Backbone and ligand atoms as CSV (ligand in chain L), in Angstrom:
chain,resi,resn,atom,element,x,y,z
A,1,MET,N,N,117.946,-109.946,-7.761
A,1,MET,CA,C,117.613,-108.997,-6.700
A,1,MET,C,C,116.579,-109.628,-5.768
A,2,THR,N,N,116.831,-109.560,-4.460
A,2,THR,CA,C,115.885,-110.126,-3.489
A,2,THR,C,C,114.709,-109.187,-3.316
A,3,GLU,N,N,113.646,-109.698,-2.659
A,3,GLU,CA,C,112.465,-108.848,-2.442
A,3,GLU,C,C,112.807,-107.651,-1.567
A,4,ALA,N,N,113.667,-107.881,-0.560
A,4,ALA,CA,C,114.058,-106.797,0.352
A,4,ALA,C,C,114.784,-105.693,-0.384
A,5,GLU,N,N,115.598,-106.080,-1.379
A,5,GLU,CA,C,116.358,-105.077,-2.128
A,5,GLU,C,C,115.461,-104.250,-3.047
A,6,SER,N,N,114.421,-104.885,-3.627
A,6,SER,CA,C,113.590,-104.182,-4.602
A,6,SER,C,C,112.485,-103.357,-3.943
A,7,THR,N,N,112.182,-103.586,-2.658
A,7,THR,CA,C,111.118,-102.830,-1.985
A,7,THR,C,C,111.700,-101.564,-1.376
A,8,PRO,N,N,111.179,-100.347,-1.774
A,8,PRO,CA,C,111.734,-99.127,-1.214
A,8,PRO,C,C,111.460,-99.024,0.284
A,9,THR,N,N,112.430,-98.522,1.032
A,9,THR,CA,C,112.270,-98.347,2.467
A,9,THR,C,C,111.274,-97.224,2.719
A,10,PRO,N,N,110.210,-97.461,3.523
A,10,PRO,CA,C,109.255,-96.388,3.795
A,10,PRO,C,C,109.913,-95.250,4.578
A,11,THR,N,N,109.514,-94.008,4.284
A,11,THR,CA,C,110.068,-92.862,5.005
A,11,THR,C,C,108.945,-92.169,5.764
A,12,THR,N,N,109.317,-91.368,6.739
A,12,THR,CA,C,108.322,-90.642,7.535
A,12,THR,C,C,107.912,-89.337,6.876
A,13,GLY,N,N,108.647,-88.901,5.848
A,13,GLY,CA,C,108.354,-87.625,5.218
A,13,GLY,C,C,109.117,-86.487,5.866
A,14,THR,N,N,109.762,-86.720,6.990
A,14,THR,CA,C,110.503,-85.648,7.676
A,14,THR,C,C,112.008,-85.869,7.573
A,15,GLU,N,N,112.390,-86.985,6.961
A,15,GLU,CA,C,113.818,-87.267,6.881
A,15,GLU,C,C,114.476,-86.422,5.807
A,16,VAL,N,N,115.638,-85.880,6.135
A,16,VAL,CA,C,116.391,-85.088,5.152
A,16,VAL,C,C,117.289,-86.035,4.385
A,17,PRO,N,N,117.140,-86.073,3.047
A,17,PRO,CA,C,117.988,-86.983,2.292
A,17,PRO,C,C,119.462,-86.614,2.437
A,18,GLU,N,N,120.280,-87.622,2.503
A,18,GLU,CA,C,121.705,-87.390,2.681
A,18,GLU,C,C,122.274,-86.697,1.440
A,19,GLN,N,N,123.004,-85.607,1.648
A,19,GLN,CA,C,123.610,-84.880,0.531
A,19,GLN,C,C,124.930,-85.518,0.165
A,20,THR,N,N,125.073,-85.856,-1.056
A,20,THR,CA,C,126.340,-86.391,-1.533
A,20,THR,C,C,126.833,-85.479,-2.637
A,21,PRO,N,N,128.123,-85.474,-2.881
A,21,PRO,CA,C,128.631,-84.629,-3.974
A,21,PRO,C,C,127.949,-84.961,-5.296
A,22,GLU,N,N,127.556,-86.228,-5.478
A,22,GLU,CA,C,126.913,-86.630,-6.725
A,22,GLU,C,C,125.549,-85.957,-6.889
A,23,ALA,N,N,124.891,-85.572,-5.760
A,23,ALA,CA,C,123.558,-84.972,-5.837
A,23,ALA,C,C,123.601,-83.523,-6.342
A,24,MET,N,N,124.775,-82.897,-6.271
A,24,MET,CA,C,124.889,-81.506,-6.722
A,24,MET,C,C,124.954,-81.466,-8.250
A,25,PRO,N,N,124.235,-80.514,-8.886
A,25,PRO,CA,C,124.361,-80.403,-10.337
A,25,PRO,C,C,125.739,-79.867,-10.708
A,26,ASP,N,N,126.286,-80.339,-11.812
A,26,ASP,CA,C,127.571,-79.772,-12.211
A,26,ASP,C,C,127.340,-78.380,-12.797
A,27,VAL,N,N,128.430,-77.626,-12.903
A,27,VAL,CA,C,128.327,-76.217,-13.300
A,27,VAL,C,C,127.643,-76.080,-14.663
A,28,GLU,N,N,128.008,-76.951,-15.570
A,28,GLU,CA,C,127.475,-76.828,-16.932
A,28,GLU,C,C,125.954,-76.981,-16.953
A,29,SER,N,N,125.447,-78.015,-16.239
A,29,SER,CA,C,124.001,-78.217,-16.263
A,29,SER,C,C,123.280,-77.146,-15.459
A,30,ALA,N,N,123.913,-76.608,-14.405
A,30,ALA,CA,C,123.286,-75.524,-13.637
A,30,ALA,C,C,123.137,-74.277,-14.503
A,31,PHE,N,N,124.160,-73.972,-15.290
A,31,PHE,CA,C,124.109,-72.774,-16.122
A,31,PHE,C,C,123.242,-72.965,-17.355
A,32,ALA,N,N,122.964,-74.205,-17.701
A,32,ALA,CA,C,122.111,-74.457,-18.857
A,32,ALA,C,C,120.715,-73.914,-18.631
A,33,GLU,N,N,120.342,-73.725,-17.372
A,33,GLU,CA,C,119.017,-73.196,-17.042
A,33,GLU,C,C,118.900,-71.714,-17.382
A,34,ILE,N,N,120.009,-71.010,-17.471
A,34,ILE,CA,C,119.976,-69.561,-17.667
A,34,ILE,C,C,119.960,-69.248,-19.156
A,35,ASP,N,N,118.951,-68.453,-19.550
A,35,ASP,CA,C,118.853,-68.068,-20.946
A,35,ASP,C,C,119.670,-66.796,-21.159
A,36,VAL,N,N,120.881,-66.955,-21.665
A,36,VAL,CA,C,121.770,-65.796,-21.825
A,36,VAL,C,C,121.335,-64.894,-22.979
A,37,ASP,N,N,120.418,-65.372,-23.801
A,37,ASP,CA,C,119.956,-64.559,-24.920
A,37,ASP,C,C,118.636,-63.860,-24.625
A,38,SER,N,N,118.245,-63.788,-23.367
A,38,SER,CA,C,116.961,-63.181,-23.052
A,38,SER,C,C,117.014,-61.672,-23.325
A,39,PRO,N,N,115.885,-61.096,-23.738
A,39,PRO,CA,C,115.871,-59.673,-24.091
A,39,PRO,C,C,116.036,-58.773,-22.873
A,40,LEU,N,N,116.595,-57.586,-23.091
A,40,LEU,CA,C,116.783,-56.603,-22.015
A,40,LEU,C,C,115.734,-55.495,-22.056
A,41,VAL,N,N,115.114,-55.312,-23.206
A,41,VAL,CA,C,114.114,-54.249,-23.351
A,41,VAL,C,C,112.842,-54.847,-23.945
A,42,GLY,N,N,111.727,-54.464,-23.379
A,42,GLY,CA,C,110.430,-54.845,-23.944
A,42,GLY,C,C,109.835,-53.649,-24.658
A,43,ILE,N,N,109.538,-53.813,-25.933
A,43,ILE,CA,C,108.833,-52.757,-26.679
A,43,ILE,C,C,107.381,-53.181,-26.792
A,44,ILE,N,N,106.501,-52.414,-26.160
A,44,ILE,CA,C,105.080,-52.756,-26.229
A,44,ILE,C,C,104.332,-51.600,-26.892
A,45,MET,N,N,103.205,-51.934,-27.508
A,45,MET,CA,C,102.420,-50.889,-28.191
A,45,MET,C,C,100.950,-51.269,-28.176
A,46,GLY,N,N,100.106,-50.240,-28.260
A,46,GLY,CA,C,98.679,-50.454,-28.075
A,46,GLY,C,C,97.961,-51.125,-29.225
A,47,SER,N,N,98.567,-51.107,-30.399
A,47,SER,CA,C,97.912,-51.687,-31.574
A,47,SER,C,C,98.971,-52.159,-32.560
A,48,ALA,N,N,98.637,-53.180,-33.320
A,48,ALA,CA,C,99.550,-53.627,-34.381
A,48,ALA,C,C,99.762,-52.504,-35.392
A,49,ASN,N,N,98.793,-51.582,-35.467
A,49,ASN,CA,C,98.941,-50.449,-36.391
A,49,ASN,C,C,100.036,-49.472,-35.958
A,50,ASP,N,N,100.492,-49.605,-34.713
A,50,ASP,CA,C,101.570,-48.727,-34.219
A,50,ASP,C,C,102.954,-49.218,-34.648
A,51,LYS,N,N,103.024,-50.412,-35.173
A,51,LYS,CA,C,104.341,-51.008,-35.467
A,51,LYS,C,C,105.244,-50.130,-36.325
A,52,PRO,N,N,104.743,-49.582,-37.438
A,52,PRO,CA,C,105.657,-48.768,-38.267
A,52,PRO,C,C,106.249,-47.582,-37.498
A,53,LYS,N,N,105.455,-46.994,-36.620
A,53,LYS,CA,C,105.940,-45.837,-35.825
A,53,LYS,C,C,106.913,-46.269,-34.733
A,54,MET,N,N,106.826,-47.511,-34.294
A,54,MET,CA,C,107.670,-47.981,-33.189
A,54,MET,C,C,108.947,-48.666,-33.659
A,55,GLN,N,N,109.008,-48.973,-34.934
A,55,GLN,CA,C,110.193,-49.694,-35.441
A,55,GLN,C,C,111.529,-48.983,-35.181
A,56,PRO,N,N,111.577,-47.632,-35.236
A,56,PRO,CA,C,112.872,-46.971,-34.965
A,56,PRO,C,C,113.427,-47.272,-33.575
A,57,ALA,N,N,112.578,-47.590,-32.621
A,57,ALA,CA,C,113.070,-47.952,-31.277
A,57,ALA,C,C,113.858,-49.254,-31.359
A,58,GLY,N,N,113.302,-50.205,-32.076
A,58,GLY,CA,C,113.988,-51.489,-32.244
A,58,GLY,C,C,115.288,-51.327,-33.010
A,59,LYS,N,N,115.264,-50.454,-34.025
A,59,LYS,CA,C,116.482,-50.234,-34.832
A,59,LYS,C,C,117.591,-49.636,-33.961
A,60,ALA,N,N,117.232,-48.656,-33.130
A,60,ALA,CA,C,118.238,-48.025,-32.263
A,60,ALA,C,C,118.834,-49.040,-31.285
A,61,LEU,N,N,117.992,-49.900,-30.756
A,61,LEU,CA,C,118.489,-50.921,-29.823
A,61,LEU,C,C,119.384,-51.921,-30.545
A,62,GLU,N,N,118.939,-52.306,-31.724
A,62,GLU,CA,C,119.734,-53.261,-32.506
A,62,GLU,C,C,121.117,-52.682,-32.804
A,63,GLU,N,N,121.158,-51.410,-33.162
A,63,GLU,CA,C,122.447,-50.763,-33.463
A,63,GLU,C,C,123.331,-50.655,-32.227
A,64,ALA,N,N,122.684,-50.606,-31.059
A,64,ALA,CA,C,123.446,-50.557,-29.802
A,64,ALA,C,C,123.798,-51.958,-29.300
A,65,GLY,N,N,123.350,-52.967,-30.032
A,65,GLY,CA,C,123.648,-54.352,-29.652
A,65,GLY,C,C,122.846,-54.826,-28.452
A,66,ILE,N,N,121.649,-54.271,-28.289
A,66,ILE,CA,C,120.814,-54.629,-27.130
A,66,ILE,C,C,119.620,-55.457,-27.593
A,67,ARG,N,N,119.468,-56.617,-26.973
A,67,ARG,CA,C,118.369,-57.506,-27.343
A,67,ARG,C,C,117.038,-56.927,-26.850
A,68,TYR,N,N,116.002,-57.106,-27.646
A,68,TYR,CA,C,114.684,-56.605,-27.259
A,68,TYR,C,C,113.612,-57.549,-27.765
A,69,GLU,N,N,112.404,-57.386,-27.211
A,69,GLU,CA,C,111.259,-58.139,-27.702
A,69,GLU,C,C,110.139,-57.151,-28.002
A,70,VAL,N,N,109.201,-57.555,-28.829
A,70,VAL,CA,C,108.102,-56.682,-29.245
A,70,VAL,C,C,106.775,-57.371,-28.963
A,71,ARG,N,N,105.868,-56.651,-28.315
A,71,ARG,CA,C,104.544,-57.201,-28.007
A,71,ARG,C,C,103.474,-56.144,-28.264
A,72,VAL,N,N,102.335,-56.578,-28.752
A,72,VAL,CA,C,101.180,-55.694,-28.882
A,72,VAL,C,C,100.236,-55.985,-27.732
A,73,MET,N,N,99.890,-54.935,-26.983
A,73,MET,CA,C,98.934,-55.077,-25.873
A,73,MET,C,C,98.351,-53.701,-25.594
A,74,SER,N,N,97.124,-53.679,-25.173
A,74,SER,CA,C,96.450,-52.396,-24.992
A,74,SER,C,C,95.935,-52.240,-23.568
A,75,ALA,N,N,96.186,-51.052,-23.011
A,75,ALA,CA,C,95.683,-50.768,-21.662
A,75,ALA,C,C,94.166,-50.820,-21.617
A,76,HIS,N,N,93.516,-50.553,-22.761
A,76,HIS,CA,C,92.050,-50.531,-22.793
A,76,HIS,C,C,91.453,-51.828,-23.325
A,77,ARG,N,N,92.096,-52.410,-24.324
A,77,ARG,CA,C,91.496,-53.576,-24.984
A,77,ARG,C,C,91.935,-54.899,-24.359
A,78,THR,N,N,93.185,-54.960,-23.889
A,78,THR,CA,C,93.689,-56.200,-23.249
A,78,THR,C,C,94.385,-55.844,-21.932
A,79,PRO,N,N,93.650,-55.260,-20.999
A,79,PRO,CA,C,94.291,-54.783,-19.765
A,79,PRO,C,C,94.949,-55.893,-18.942
A,80,ASP,N,N,94.338,-57.066,-18.920
A,80,ASP,CA,C,94.916,-58.166,-18.125
A,80,ASP,C,C,96.290,-58.573,-18.663
A,81,LEU,N,N,96.417,-58.556,-19.982
A,81,LEU,CA,C,97.697,-58.912,-20.600
A,81,LEU,C,C,98.785,-57.905,-20.219
A,82,VAL,N,N,98.429,-56.628,-20.192
A,82,VAL,CA,C,99.393,-55.582,-19.822
A,82,VAL,C,C,99.872,-55.796,-18.386
A,83,VAL,N,N,98.938,-56.054,-17.493
A,83,VAL,CA,C,99.296,-56.255,-16.080
A,83,VAL,C,C,100.203,-57.476,-15.935
A,84,GLU,N,N,99.823,-58.556,-16.582
A,84,GLU,CA,C,100.607,-59.798,-16.503
A,84,GLU,C,C,102.030,-59.585,-17.028
A,85,TYR,N,N,102.124,-58.931,-18.178
A,85,TYR,CA,C,103.440,-58.707,-18.799
A,85,TYR,C,C,104.315,-57.821,-17.915
A,86,CYS,N,N,103.746,-56.735,-17.432
A,86,CYS,CA,C,104.552,-55.763,-16.682
A,86,CYS,C,C,104.946,-56.300,-15.309
A,87,LYS,N,N,104.081,-57.071,-14.690
A,87,LYS,CA,C,104.419,-57.641,-13.379
A,87,LYS,C,C,105.567,-58.652,-13.494
A,88,ALA,N,N,105.648,-59.335,-14.611
A,88,ALA,CA,C,106.675,-60.372,-14.788
A,88,ALA,C,C,107.956,-59.820,-15.416
A,89,ALA,N,N,107.920,-58.592,-15.902
A,89,ALA,CA,C,109.009,-58.070,-16.739
A,89,ALA,C,C,110.367,-58.098,-16.033
A,90,GLN,N,N,110.418,-57.600,-14.804
A,90,GLN,CA,C,111.707,-57.517,-14.101
A,90,GLN,C,C,112.236,-58.914,-13.812
A,91,MET,N,N,111.370,-59.795,-13.370
A,91,MET,CA,C,111.774,-61.171,-13.068
A,91,MET,C,C,112.292,-61.879,-14.325
A,92,ARG,N,N,111.761,-61.490,-15.480
A,92,ARG,CA,C,112.197,-62.107,-16.737
A,92,ARG,C,C,113.528,-61.539,-17.232
A,93,GLY,N,N,114.036,-60.511,-16.557
A,93,GLY,CA,C,115.342,-59.981,-16.925
A,93,GLY,C,C,115.317,-58.707,-17.729
A,94,LEU,N,N,114.110,-58.187,-17.993
A,94,LEU,CA,C,114.059,-56.908,-18.717
A,94,LEU,C,C,114.599,-55.799,-17.829
A,95,LYS,N,N,115.226,-54.796,-18.462
A,95,LYS,CA,C,115.790,-53.645,-17.735
A,95,LYS,C,C,115.004,-52.366,-17.996
A,96,ALA,N,N,114.210,-52.349,-19.039
A,96,ALA,CA,C,113.404,-51.164,-19.361
A,96,ALA,C,C,112.262,-51.590,-20.275
A,97,ILE,N,N,111.196,-50.784,-20.227
A,97,ILE,CA,C,110.056,-51.025,-21.118
A,97,ILE,C,C,109.824,-49.757,-21.931
A,98,ILE,N,N,109.700,-49.913,-23.231
A,98,ILE,CA,C,109.307,-48.822,-24.112
A,98,ILE,C,C,107.849,-49.074,-24.481
A,99,ALA,N,N,107.009,-48.074,-24.220
A,99,ALA,CA,C,105.572,-48.270,-24.456
A,99,ALA,C,C,105.063,-47.174,-25.383
A,100,GLY,N,N,104.582,-47.562,-26.537
A,100,GLY,CA,C,104.041,-46.606,-27.501
A,100,GLY,C,C,102.541,-46.758,-27.616
A,101,ALA,N,N,101.847,-45.618,-27.685
A,101,ALA,CA,C,100.393,-45.679,-27.862
A,101,ALA,C,C,99.891,-44.360,-28.421
A,102,GLY,N,N,98.764,-44.434,-29.104
A,102,GLY,CA,C,98.140,-43.237,-29.644
A,102,GLY,C,C,96.819,-42.968,-28.961
A,103,MET,N,N,96.190,-41.873,-29.353
A,103,MET,CA,C,94.895,-41.433,-28.800
A,103,MET,C,C,94.988,-41.277,-27.277
A,104,SER,N,N,94.055,-41.845,-26.547
A,104,SER,CA,C,94.097,-41.750,-25.076
A,104,SER,C,C,95.102,-42.777,-24.577
A,105,ALA,N,N,96.372,-42.389,-24.606
A,105,ALA,CA,C,97.477,-43.356,-24.511
A,105,ALA,C,C,97.772,-43.740,-23.058
A,106,ALA,N,N,97.028,-44.666,-22.552
A,106,ALA,CA,C,97.179,-45.084,-21.150
A,106,ALA,C,C,98.285,-46.117,-20.954
A,107,LEU,N,N,98.744,-46.723,-22.038
A,107,LEU,CA,C,99.642,-47.882,-21.906
A,107,LEU,C,C,100.915,-47.608,-21.091
A,108,PRO,N,N,101.663,-46.528,-21.353
A,108,PRO,CA,C,102.895,-46.324,-20.550
A,108,PRO,C,C,102.592,-46.165,-19.061
A,109,GLY,N,N,101.556,-45.419,-18.745
A,109,GLY,CA,C,101.223,-45.205,-17.339
A,109,GLY,C,C,100.768,-46.474,-16.647
A,110,VAL,N,N,99.980,-47.260,-17.318
A,110,VAL,CA,C,99.525,-48.527,-16.732
A,110,VAL,C,C,100.722,-49.466,-16.563
A,111,ALA,N,N,101.616,-49.442,-17.545
A,111,ALA,CA,C,102.832,-50.265,-17.417
A,111,ALA,C,C,103.621,-49.842,-16.178
A,112,ALA,N,N,103.826,-48.528,-16.016
A,112,ALA,CA,C,104.607,-48.026,-14.870
A,112,ALA,C,C,103.923,-48.326,-13.537
A,113,ALA,N,N,102.615,-48.475,-13.572
A,113,ALA,CA,C,101.882,-48.789,-12.342
A,113,ALA,C,C,102.104,-50.232,-11.898
A,114,HIS,N,N,102.607,-51.063,-12.820
A,114,HIS,CA,C,102.724,-52.489,-12.509
A,114,HIS,C,C,104.147,-53.022,-12.598
A,115,THR,N,N,105.125,-52.111,-12.670
A,115,THR,CA,C,106.523,-52.541,-12.662
A,115,THR,C,C,107.380,-51.457,-12.034
A,116,SER,N,N,108.517,-51.849,-11.490
A,116,SER,CA,C,109.488,-50.870,-10.973
A,116,SER,C,C,110.515,-50.514,-12.038
A,117,LEU,N,N,110.454,-51.148,-13.171
A,117,LEU,CA,C,111.394,-50.843,-14.255
A,117,LEU,C,C,111.124,-49.445,-14.819
A,118,PRO,N,N,112.150,-48.806,-15.382
A,118,PRO,CA,C,111.893,-47.542,-16.073
A,118,PRO,C,C,111.016,-47.766,-17.303
A,119,VAL,N,N,110.005,-46.916,-17.435
A,119,VAL,CA,C,109.093,-47.005,-18.580
A,119,VAL,C,C,109.266,-45.746,-19.438
A,120,ILE,N,N,109.470,-45.957,-20.709
A,120,ILE,CA,C,109.688,-44.859,-21.659
A,120,ILE,C,C,108.476,-44.815,-22.584
A,121,GLY,N,N,107.741,-43.717,-22.519
A,121,GLY,CA,C,106.516,-43.610,-23.304
A,121,GLY,C,C,106.744,-42.910,-24.628
A,122,VAL,N,N,106.090,-43.415,-25.655
A,122,VAL,CA,C,106.151,-42.792,-26.976
A,122,VAL,C,C,104.732,-42.441,-27.420
A,123,PRO,N,N,104.409,-41.134,-27.427
A,123,PRO,CA,C,103.092,-40.735,-27.937
A,123,PRO,C,C,103.047,-40.896,-29.456
A,124,ILE,N,N,102.012,-41.544,-29.940
A,124,ILE,CA,C,101.916,-41.786,-31.377
A,124,ILE,C,C,100.817,-40.907,-31.974
A,125,ALA,N,N,101.161,-40.214,-33.042
A,125,ALA,CA,C,100.192,-39.314,-33.680
A,125,ALA,C,C,99.068,-40.109,-34.327
A,126,GLY,N,N,97.836,-39.752,-33.974
A,126,GLY,CA,C,96.682,-40.405,-34.594
A,126,GLY,C,C,96.105,-39.549,-35.709
A,127,LYS,N,N,94.877,-39.861,-36.097
A,127,LYS,CA,C,94.283,-39.181,-37.264
A,127,LYS,C,C,93.821,-37.754,-36.937
A,128,ASN,N,N,93.387,-37.519,-35.707
A,128,ASN,CA,C,92.662,-36.279,-35.451
A,128,ASN,C,C,93.419,-35.149,-34.756
A,129,LEU,N,N,94.197,-35.439,-33.758
A,129,LEU,CA,C,94.761,-34.364,-32.937
A,129,LEU,C,C,96.284,-34.250,-33.059
A,130,GLY,N,N,96.847,-34.880,-34.064
A,130,GLY,CA,C,98.279,-34.739,-34.319
A,130,GLY,C,C,99.163,-35.280,-33.216
A,131,GLY,N,N,98.629,-36.109,-32.375
A,131,GLY,CA,C,99.440,-36.700,-31.306
A,131,GLY,C,C,99.363,-35.933,-29.994
A,132,MET,N,N,98.678,-34.766,-30.015
A,132,MET,CA,C,98.559,-33.976,-28.786
A,132,MET,C,C,97.817,-34.759,-27.698
A,133,ASP,N,N,96.844,-35.548,-28.099
A,133,ASP,CA,C,96.084,-36.368,-27.136
A,133,ASP,C,C,97.005,-37.358,-26.422
A,134,ALA,N,N,97.802,-38.092,-27.209
A,134,ALA,CA,C,98.715,-39.085,-26.622
A,134,ALA,C,C,99.838,-38.417,-25.842
A,135,LEU,N,N,100.314,-37.277,-26.363
A,135,LEU,CA,C,101.405,-36.550,-25.685
A,135,LEU,C,C,100.987,-36.155,-24.267
A,136,LEU,N,N,99.818,-35.569,-24.151
A,136,LEU,CA,C,99.354,-35.137,-22.829
A,136,LEU,C,C,99.054,-36.331,-21.930
A,137,ALA,N,N,98.490,-37.366,-22.494
A,137,ALA,CA,C,98.173,-38.557,-21.691
A,137,ALA,C,C,99.438,-39.175,-21.102
A,138,ILE,N,N,100.530,-39.139,-21.854
A,138,ILE,CA,C,101.776,-39.778,-21.382
A,138,ILE,C,C,102.591,-38.818,-20.513
A,139,ALA,N,N,102.570,-37.517,-20.852
A,139,ALA,CA,C,103.372,-36.557,-20.084
A,139,ALA,C,C,102.763,-36.252,-18.723
A,140,GLN,N,N,101.458,-36.214,-18.649
A,140,GLN,CA,C,100.795,-35.749,-17.429
A,140,GLN,C,C,100.527,-36.893,-16.454
A,141,MET,N,N,101.597,-37.584,-16.083
A,141,MET,CA,C,101.425,-38.680,-15.131
A,141,MET,C,C,101.279,-38.139,-13.715
A,142,PRO,N,N,100.458,-38.773,-12.904
A,142,PRO,CA,C,100.332,-38.326,-11.513
A,142,PRO,C,C,101.601,-38.659,-10.716
A,143,PRO,N,N,101.881,-37.876,-9.655
A,143,PRO,CA,C,103.065,-38.158,-8.829
A,143,PRO,C,C,103.059,-39.599,-8.326
A,144,GLY,N,N,104.227,-40.236,-8.400
A,144,GLY,CA,C,104.342,-41.622,-7.924
A,144,GLY,C,C,104.327,-42.646,-9.033
A,145,VAL,N,N,103.992,-42.193,-10.234
A,145,VAL,CA,C,103.967,-43.133,-11.381
A,145,VAL,C,C,104.823,-42.521,-12.499
A,146,PRO,N,N,106.155,-42.719,-12.414
A,146,PRO,CA,C,107.040,-42.050,-13.364
A,146,PRO,C,C,107.055,-42.694,-14.751
A,147,VAL,N,N,106.937,-41.834,-15.754
A,147,VAL,CA,C,107.067,-42.281,-17.153
A,147,VAL,C,C,107.904,-41.228,-17.885
A,148,ALA,N,N,108.936,-41.674,-18.579
A,148,ALA,CA,C,109.722,-40.757,-19.413
A,148,ALA,C,C,108.971,-40.562,-20.723
A,149,CYS,N,N,108.646,-39.319,-21.040
A,149,CYS,CA,C,107.837,-39.057,-22.233
A,149,CYS,C,C,108.714,-38.560,-23.380
A,150,MET,N,N,108.730,-39.281,-24.470
A,150,MET,CA,C,109.477,-38.892,-25.657
A,150,MET,C,C,108.621,-37.938,-26.507
A,151,ALA,N,N,109.199,-37.471,-27.592
A,151,ALA,CA,C,108.452,-36.611,-28.524
A,151,ALA,C,C,107.356,-37.426,-29.218
A,152,VAL,N,N,106.410,-36.727,-29.820
A,152,VAL,CA,C,105.392,-37.414,-30.634
A,152,VAL,C,C,106.098,-38.158,-31.767
A,153,ASP,N,N,105.776,-39.421,-31.890
A,153,ASP,CA,C,106.431,-40.321,-32.857
A,153,ASP,C,C,107.949,-40.384,-32.637
A,154,GLY,N,N,108.358,-40.281,-31.381
A,154,GLY,CA,C,109.789,-40.244,-31.060
A,154,GLY,C,C,110.357,-41.587,-30.655
A,155,ALA,N,N,110.012,-42.615,-31.380
A,155,ALA,CA,C,110.442,-43.971,-30.999
A,155,ALA,C,C,111.961,-44.152,-31.057
A,156,LYS,N,N,112.618,-43.435,-31.975
A,156,LYS,CA,C,114.083,-43.588,-32.067
A,156,LYS,C,C,114.727,-43.176,-30.742
A,157,ASN,N,N,114.319,-42.024,-30.216
A,157,ASN,CA,C,114.893,-41.574,-28.945
A,157,ASN,C,C,114.553,-42.537,-27.805
A,158,ALA,N,N,113.409,-43.185,-27.889
A,158,ALA,CA,C,113.055,-44.164,-26.851
A,158,ALA,C,C,114.072,-45.298,-26.839
A,159,GLY,N,N,114.456,-45.751,-28.018
A,159,GLY,CA,C,115.467,-46.812,-28.101
A,159,GLY,C,C,116.815,-46.335,-27.578
A,160,LEU,N,N,117.193,-45.109,-27.956
A,160,LEU,CA,C,118.482,-44.558,-27.494
A,160,LEU,C,C,118.465,-44.342,-25.974
A,161,TYR,N,N,117.333,-43.918,-25.472
A,161,TYR,CA,C,117.209,-43.664,-24.030
A,161,TYR,C,C,117.308,-44.976,-23.250
A,162,ALA,N,N,116.654,-45.997,-23.757
A,162,ALA,CA,C,116.737,-47.314,-23.110
A,162,ALA,C,C,118.183,-47.815,-23.125
A,163,ALA,N,N,118.875,-47.573,-24.213
A,163,ALA,CA,C,120.282,-47.997,-24.307
A,163,ALA,C,C,121.126,-47.269,-23.263
A,164,ARG,N,N,120.830,-45.985,-23.038
A,164,ARG,CA,C,121.579,-45.232,-22.016
A,164,ARG,C,C,121.282,-45.765,-20.619
A,165,ILE,N,N,120.040,-46.107,-20.369
A,165,ILE,CA,C,119.682,-46.678,-19.048
A,165,ILE,C,C,120.464,-47.970,-18.828
A,166,ILE,N,N,120.495,-48.798,-19.845
A,166,ILE,CA,C,121.189,-50.090,-19.712
A,166,ILE,C,C,122.693,-49.879,-19.571
A,167,GLY,N,N,123.202,-48.792,-20.159
A,167,GLY,CA,C,124.636,-48.518,-20.082
A,167,GLY,C,C,125.090,-47.925,-18.765
A,168,LEU,N,N,124.176,-47.556,-17.898
A,168,LEU,CA,C,124.548,-46.921,-16.616
A,168,LEU,C,C,125.373,-47.864,-15.752
L,1,RP5,C1,C,95.764,-46.922,-29.231
L,1,RP5,O1,O,94.750,-46.540,-30.066
L,1,RP5,C2,C,96.808,-47.564,-30.099
L,1,RP5,O2,O,98.061,-47.370,-29.526
L,1,RP5,C3,C,96.656,-46.871,-31.411
L,1,RP5,O3,O,97.652,-45.886,-31.602
L,1,RP5,C4,C,95.282,-46.221,-31.324
L,1,RP5,C5,C,94.341,-46.695,-32.390
L,1,RP5,O4,O,94.322,-48.118,-32.406
L,1,RP5,P1,P,93.834,-48.901,-33.706
L,1,RP5,O5,O,92.390,-48.560,-33.891
L,1,RP5,O6,O,94.674,-48.422,-34.854
L,1,RP5,O7,O,94.067,-50.362,-33.406
L,1,RP5,O8,O,95.327,-47.832,-28.277
């Protein structure tokens, strides 16, 4: 190879590289970028202690053949994580979010404030007020921030409801 051949030709930075058919990715490699197994529903909850109460949501989705993911995040304890997750949810391919929380259950409402996806809230019964605290916190959303409120400890219906949304 001569010196002229091995030295790259300087460019101005404004030149458009010539498009050749070889420069196009083939169909197989283009589709390899798409994760076809990505989840359609995000199940989030305010505490790891909520997991047993939220498991029926996952079971209902599994029985409907709908992929889901599970995350623990709290509107009060890890607010930045909730915002980050909910803002990215639609872009990541999720179609609905199920949010379970007990006590002053802000999680579903905060989720709905940061995504256009349908949010399904599950009030979880705590030690003191039988879930009335979480029920009111999730049901009494201000206009403009819609949250579907399930029954106290109604995670199964949350899964079924998400399946119906996806089936529309
Ligand atoms: C809420 O506070 C959680 O959703 C949970 O139901 C409740 C109590 O949390 P832990 O003290 O059990 O973590 O944020």
